[in-house]
N, C-alpha and C positions, 0 to 999 in steps of 0.2 A: 196782631190786628193790622189790617191793611189800610191803605190810604183812604178807602171809603168807610173806615171805622167798622168794618165787618170782620168777624172772626175769620181766620184763614181756613180754607178748605184743604184738607190733606192732599187731595188729588188735583187741586187747582194749581195753575202755574203763576209764579210771581217773580218780579224783578225789583231790585232796590233802586230807588231814584234819589239823588241828592236833594236835600231840603224837603223831601216828601215822605220818604220811607218806602215801605213795600207797596207795590201797585200790581194789579192783576196783569198778567201777560196778555197782550193783545194778539189777535190772529196775525197781524202784520209782523209783530216781533217774532213770533214762532216761525212764520214763513221765511223771514230773513235769516233765521238761525241765530237771533240775538240770545244773549245769556238770560235764561229764565230757570227757576228751580221750583220743584213741587212744594206746596205749602207744608207738607210733612217734614221736609228738610229744614225749612225756616223755623218750624216749631221745635225740632230737635236742637237746632243751634241756639235758640233762645233758652231752652231748658238747660243746656250746658253752660251758658253764660250766667244763668241764675244760681248755679251751684256754689259760687264764690270760693271755689277751691283752686285758686290760681288759674292756670291755663290748661291743666291736664284734661279735664272733661271736654273742653272745647277742642283740644288737639285730637283726642280720641274720636270725637264726633266727626270731625273733618276727615280724619284718616279712614273712617268707616264708609265714607261716601264712595260711590263708583267714580272712576277717573273722569268721566264726562261731567259729572256734577261738581267735582272738585275744580275742574277747569272753569266751569260756568261761575262758580263762587269766586274764584280767583279774578276773573275778568270783571265781575261786578264790583268787588271790593277795590280793585285797582282803579277803576273808573271813579269810584267814590273818593278815593285818596287823591287822585289827580284833580278832581273838582275842588276839594277843600284846600289843596296845596296851591291852587291858582294857576296851574299849567297843565298842558297835555302830557308832558313828560317830566320826571323828577331829575333827569340828567345825572344820576348817581355815578355812572361810568365816567362821564366827563369830569365830574368833581374829583373822582379818585385819580384820574390822569393829572389834573391840575395840582393836586396835593403831592403826587409823586414827583412832579416836575420841580417843586420847591425843595425837595430833599436832596 
């Protein structure tokens, strides 16, 4: 279900927005090359999550995506993680350097 509370259309393009969920991809987003995925991909991802069989079905679903769609999903999920973590970057590399400096 999208932000507009309408069922996803398999051939429609959608992006995930923090605090809102899925929203239809606008012509502007598509023209800019922003990360959007077909509704069919989001439907498959949800079906994999609903299986409750650990992460295997989700992993298989993601691995079956073409490389461009995997990259789009990665960018969208990374942006969502950054939003909820409260920063643009998680700075994990810097953290690891700091930890190694203590050793």
